[in-house]
C-alpha positions in Angstrom: 7.4 7.4 -17.6 10.4 5.7 -19.4 10.2 2.0 -20.3 11.3 -0.4 -17.6 14.8 -1.8 -18.2 14.9 -5.4 -19.3 15.8 -8.4 -17.1 17.8 -9.1 -15.0 15.9 -7.5 -12.1 17.5 -4.5 -10.5 18.1 -4.3 -6.7 18.2 -1.4 -4.3 21.4 -2.3 -2.6 24.3 -4.3 -4.0 25.2 -7.5 -2.3 28.7 -6.3 -1.4 27.3 -3.4 0.5 25.4 -5.6 3.0 26.7 -6.6 6.4 28.2 -10.1 6.0 25.8 -11.7 8.5 22.6 -10.0 7.3 21.4 -12.8 5.0 21.4 -15.2 7.9 19.8 -12.8 10.3 16.1 -13.3 11.1 15.7 -15.8 8.3 15.9 -13.2 5.6 16.5 -14.7 2.1 18.9 -13.0 -0.2 16.3 -11.1 -2.2 14.8 -9.6 0.9 18.2 -8.7 2.4 19.0 -6.5 -0.5 15.9 -4.4 0.1 15.7 -4.6 3.9 19.3 -4.0 5.0 17.9 -1.8 7.7 14.4 -1.7 9.0 12.4 1.6 8.5 12.9 3.9 11.5 9.1 4.1 12.0 8.7 0.3 12.2 7.5 -1.1 15.5 10.5 -2.0 17.6 8.9 -5.3 18.9 8.6 -6.8 15.4 11.3 -8.5 13.4 12.1 -7.1 9.9 9.9 -9.0 7.5 11.3 -11.1 4.7 10.1 -10.6 1.2 8.0 -13.6 0.4 9.2 -15.6 -2.7 6.1 -14.6 -4.8 6.3 -10.8 -4.0 7.1 -8.2 -6.6 8.0 -4.6 -6.1 9.0 -1.4 -7.9 10.5 1.9 -6.7 10.4 5.1 -8.8 11.6 8.6 -8.5 8.9 10.8 -10.1 10.9 14.1 -10.4 13.8 12.4 -12.1 11.7 9.9 -14.1 14.1 7.2 -12.8 13.4 3.6 -11.9 15.3 3.0 -8.7 14.6 -0.7 -8.4 12.4 -3.4 -9.7 11.7 -7.0 -8.8 9.5 -8.5 -11.4 7.3 -11.4 -10.5 7.2 -14.8 -12.3 3.5 -14.2 -13.0 0.8 -11.6 -12.6 -1.4 -10.8 -9.7 -5.1 -10.0 -9.4 -5.0 -6.3 -8.5 -7.7 -6.7 -5.8 -8.8 -3.3 -4.4 -6.1 -1.4 -6.3 -8.5 -1.6 -9.2 -10.4 1.2 -7.4 -7.7 3.6 -8.5 -8.5 3.0 -12.2 -12.2 3.2 -11.4 -11.7 6.6 -9.7 -9.5 7.8 -12.6 -12.2 7.0 -15.2 -14.8 8.8 -13.2 -12.6 11.8 -12.7 -11.9 11.9 -16.5 -15.6 12.0 -17.2 -16.2 14.7 -14.6 -13.6 16.9 -16.1 -14.5 16.2 -19.8 -18.2 16.9 -19.2 -17.6 19.7 -16.8 -19.8 18.1 -14.1 -19.8 19.1 -10.5 -18.6 16.1 -8.4 -20.6 17.3 -5.4 -23.8 17.9 -7.3 -23.8 14.6 -9.2 -25.6 12.0 -7.2 -26.2 8.3 -7.8 -27.8 5.3 -5.8 -25.6 3.1 -3.7 -26.4 0.1 -1.6 -25.8 0.5 2.1 -27.2 -2.8 3.3 -29.0 -5.9 2.1 -31.9 -3.8 0.8 -31.4 -0.2 1.7 -30.4 2.3 -1.0 -29.3 5.9 -0.7 -28.3 8.6 -3.1 -24.8 9.9 -2.5 -22.7 12.4 -4.4 -19.9 11.3 -6.7 -17.5 13.2 -4.4 -18.6 11.1 -1.4 -18.4 7.9 -3.4 -14.8 8.7 -4.5 -13.9 9.3 -0.9 -15.4 6.0 0.2 -13.7 4.1 -2.6 -10.2 5.7 -2.1 -10.1 6.1 1.7 -12.1 3.1 3.0 -11.8 0.9 -0.1 -15.6 0.6 -0.3 -16.7 -2.0 -2.9 -20.2 -0.6 -2.9 -18.9 2.9 -3.7 -16.8 1.5 -6.6 -19.8 -0.3 -8.1 -22.0 2.8 -7.7 -19.3 4.9 -9.5 -19.2 2.4 -12.3 -22.9 2.6 -12.7 -22.8 6.4 -12.7 -20.1 6.4 -15.4 -21.3 3.7 -17.8 -24.7 2.5 -16.7 -23.7 -1.2 -16.1 -20.7 -2.9 -14.5 -20.1 -4.8 -17.7 -19.9 -1.6 -19.8 -17.6 0.0 -17.2 -15.2 -2.9 -17.2 -14.9 -2.6 -21.0 -14.1 1.0 -20.5 -11.5 0.2 -17.9 -9.7 -2.2 -20.3 -9.9 0.2 -23.2 -8.3 2.9 -21.0 -5.7 0.5 -19.6 -4.6 -0.2 -23.2 -4.5 3.5 -24.0 -2.4 4.1 -20.9 0.1 1.4 -22.1 -0.7 -1.1 -19.3 0.2 -4.0 -21.5 0.0 -6.7 -18.8 -3.2 -5.5 -17.1 -6.7 -6.8 -17.5 -9.5 -5.5 -15.3 -12.6 -7.6 -14.5 -14.4 -5.6 -11.8 -14.5 -1.9 -10.7 -13.9 -2.9 -7.1 -11.3 -5.6 -7.8 -13.3 -8.5 -6.5 -12.9 -10.7 -9.6 -9.8 -12.7 -9.3 -9.6 -13.3 -13.0 -8.2 -9.8 -13.3 -4.4 -9.5 -13.7 -1.7 -6.9 -13.4 2.0 -6.5 -12.3 4.1 -4.1 -10.3 5.3 -2.2 -13.4 1.7 -1.6 -14.6 0.5 -0.6 -11.1 3.4 1.8 -10.9 2.5 3.4 -14.2 -1.1 3.7 -13.1 -0.2 5.3 -9.8 2.3 7.7 -11.4 -0.4 8.8 -13.9 -2.8 9.4 -11.1 -0.3 11.6 -9.3 0.5 13.6 -12.4 -2.9 14.0 -13.9 -5.4 13.8 -11.0 -4.2 15.7 -8.0 -7.8 15.9 -6.6 -7.8 12.1 -6.4 -4.4 12.0 -4.8 -5.6 14.5 -2.2 -8.6 12.3 -1.4 -6.4 9.1 -1.2 -4.1 11.0 1.2 -6.8 11.6 3.9 -6.3 9.6 7.1 -9.9 8.9 7.6 -13.4 9.0 6.0 -15.3 11.5 8.0 -18.0 12.4 8.8 -19.8 9.1 8.5 -21.8 7.0 10.9 -18.4 6.5 12.4 -15.0 7.7 11.3 -13.4 5.0 9.1 -9.6 5.0 8.9 -7.8 4.9 5.6 -6.8 1.3 4.7 -3.3 2.6 3.9 -1.5 1.8 7.1 1.5 4.1 6.2 -0.6 7.3 6.4 0.1 9.1 9.7 2.7 6.5 10.8 5.6 6.9 8.4 7.1 10.4 7.9 6.5 11.9 4.5 4.0 9.3 3.2 0.9 11.0 1.9 -0.9 8.3 -0.2 -1.9 6.2 -2.2 -3.6 2.8 -1.7 -3.6 -0.6 -0.1 -5.5 -3.8 -0.8 -5.8 -7.4 0.6 -7.6 -10.6 -0.1 -6.9 -14.1 1.0 -6.4 -15.3 -2.6 -4.1 -12.4 -3.7 -2.2 -11.5 -0.5 -1.5 -7.8 0.3 -0.7 -5.0 -2.1 0.5 -1.6 -1.3 1.2 1.6 -3.3 2.9 4.3 -1.3 4.1 7.8 -2.2 6.2 10.0 -0.1 7.9 13.4 -0.3 11.2 14.4 1.3 13.6 17.3 0.7 12.1 18.1 -2.7 11.9 14.6 -3.9 8.9 12.4 -4.4 9.1 8.6 -4.6 6.6 6.0 -5.5 6.8 2.4 -4.2 4.7 -0.6 -5.2 4.6 -4.0 -3.4 2.4 -6.8 -4.6 1.8 -10.2 -3.1 3.0 -9.8 0.5 1.5 -12.3 3.0 -0.4 -9.6 5.0 -1.2 -5.9 5.2 1.4 -5.1 8.0 4.3 -6.9 6.2 3.3 -5.2 2.9 3.2 -1.7 4.5 6.6 -2.2 6.2 8.1 -3.5 2.9 6.9 -0.4 1.1 8.2 1.8 3.9 11.6 0.1 3.7 11.7 0.7 -0.1 10.9 4.4 0.4 13.6 4.7 3.0 16.1 3.0 0.7 15.1 5.3 -2.1 15.6 8.5 -0.1 19.0 7.3 1.0 20.2 7.1 -2.6 21.7 10.2 -4.3 19.1 12.4 -6.0 19.3 12.3 -9.8 18.9 15.3 -12.0 15.2 16.1 -12.8 13.9 14.7 -16.1 13.8 17.3 -18.9 10.3 18.8 -19.4 
């Protein structure tokens, strides 16, 4: 992926392309209006188009063309929350491939209650972490990989540095520790790397539910199965960090990747990501990046 362009931030739609009354409609501020000049077709008709909250940050990227379509950097960084599970899964996948281990045969203990422990396959734990955003699965994967949570977090940060995630610091394999930090640019780089290098993980993250289980658990990514073309990647929420969303979608031979960090809730975050994707697909396709 090419380096991000420097400030000032780039917008999806120029101000002179907006309807003159849009910025006043529904209380949208000018930043949100540039992104949400039309609501996604798949959005519920009984909900108003959400305004981008002042603290939110986003990025939109065309993978085939290696082209940044838009970027709203944040004034600060965000705890990645459950998005940290993507990095956890990627480190586990790298070990499976490097050591030629069978993901379905490898088994490790995982807590399923206050005291109960069961042994599950690494494959099953990856599914639980990426589909249902299971914290227990993420900690079990970390233990399988490195023995202890502390050693795994060190491995996460070494790998983040190797990947060029200069503004990212992980503190927990499940994303529970709010001292961790990242931003939309680094999250975009992480997600793009997952799509390019780990198609097996992308396929898991694109499943609409975790099944079979005691009961089928839906994917925490609200866009799957509701917005045409979206086939991954991840969503996260905590009261302290707000809602984060990574979404990837394919349409007419193009694949886009959208990241939204710091929205007030999961529904608004998902609709903002859907709106970004719609805007991206409405832009002319660029020539593919040279191999």
